[in-house]
N, C-alpha and C positions, 0 to 999 in steps of 0.2 A: 047210380047207386052202387055201392060196394057190396060184395059178397065175401064173407069170411067163413072158411071151413076149418073145423077142428073138433076138439072134444071139450065140452063145457067145463069139466073139472081140471083141465090141464092149466098149470100156472102160467105158462107162456101165452096160451090162448086168453086167459083172464086178463093179462096185461094188455094184450092187443085190443080186446073188447073195451076195457077201461079207457084206453087211449082214445079210441073212436068215440066213446060216450062223452068223455071230457071235452073233446073237440066239437061235439054236437054233429058228428058225421053220421048220416043215415047209412045203415047197412042191413043186410040180411045175414043171419047166422045159420049155418048148416052144421048140425051136430052129427059127426060120423057115427055115433052110437045109436042115433035114431034114424038117420038116413045115410047108409053106407054109400060111398062113391060108386058111380057107374064105371064101366070099362071106358067109356068116352071121357069121363072126368080124368081118370088116371092117365090115359094116353095124352090128353091135353097138358096135364102137369108134367108128364114125362118129356114132352117136347120142350116145355119151358125150363124144366129142371136139368135137362141134359142126361136124363136117366130116370128110372123109376123114383118117385118121390118118397124114398125110404129114409127114415132117421136111423142111420147105421150106428149111432152112438146110444140109441135108446135101449131100454131093457127088453122090450118085446122083440126087437130085431136080434139082439144077442141070444135070446132064448131060442129063437127059431132059425138062426143063421144057416146052419148046415142044411136043414130041410129046405129053406127058402132058396138058397143058392143052387141047390140041385135041380130045381124046377125049370121048365121052359119059361120063356117070357109070358106066354099066355097063362100058364098056371101060376106064375108069380103075381100077375094082375089079379087073378081070382083069389089068391092067398091074401093079398093086401085088402081085398074087399071084405074078407072075413076077419082079418086081424088089423083093424083100422088104427090101432095104437102104433103100428109100425110107420105110419105116414108122418113125414115131416110137417109140423104144424106150428102156427096156423098158416093157411094158404089164403092170401088176399087177392081178390079179383075185382075187376071193374069192367062191366059190360062184356063178360066172357073172356077177358084178357087176363092172364095170370101175371100179377105184378110182383109178388113177393112170397117167399117161403120163410117161415120163422117170424120172429118179431124183433125189430130194432127201432126204438123210438125215433132216431134221426132219419132212418129210411122211410118210416111211415110218415113223418112230417113232410119229407120231400114228395112222396107219392100223393099225399092228400093235397098239397099245394098244387101239384100238377093236374090233378083230376077234379078238384073241388068246383071248378068253373062249370063242369058238366053235370053237377048234381042239382 
């Protein structure tokens, strides 16, 4: 089963959820506003993302950029946990493996085709 992380009212997350619903793909949705990510989650995404999973083009990052960039990595992780709108979303995972950040219908089609046999 897939797990998709994001914020329910985010347009990009809505597109991803609609895509999965239309393909009748089972998933669990984790809403950052109700369940903030753990340090373990962020470090897992960091490893897959090649850096902290921050949407540097988003308004939340731009608002807190100076403060965020001045922090140690440990404090940045804590900051992300409280300012979850900074996280690049949605994040799609399958069995604990991070597959994709953001939403691209073509990429999701490829991923679903690769993993649907396991569902």
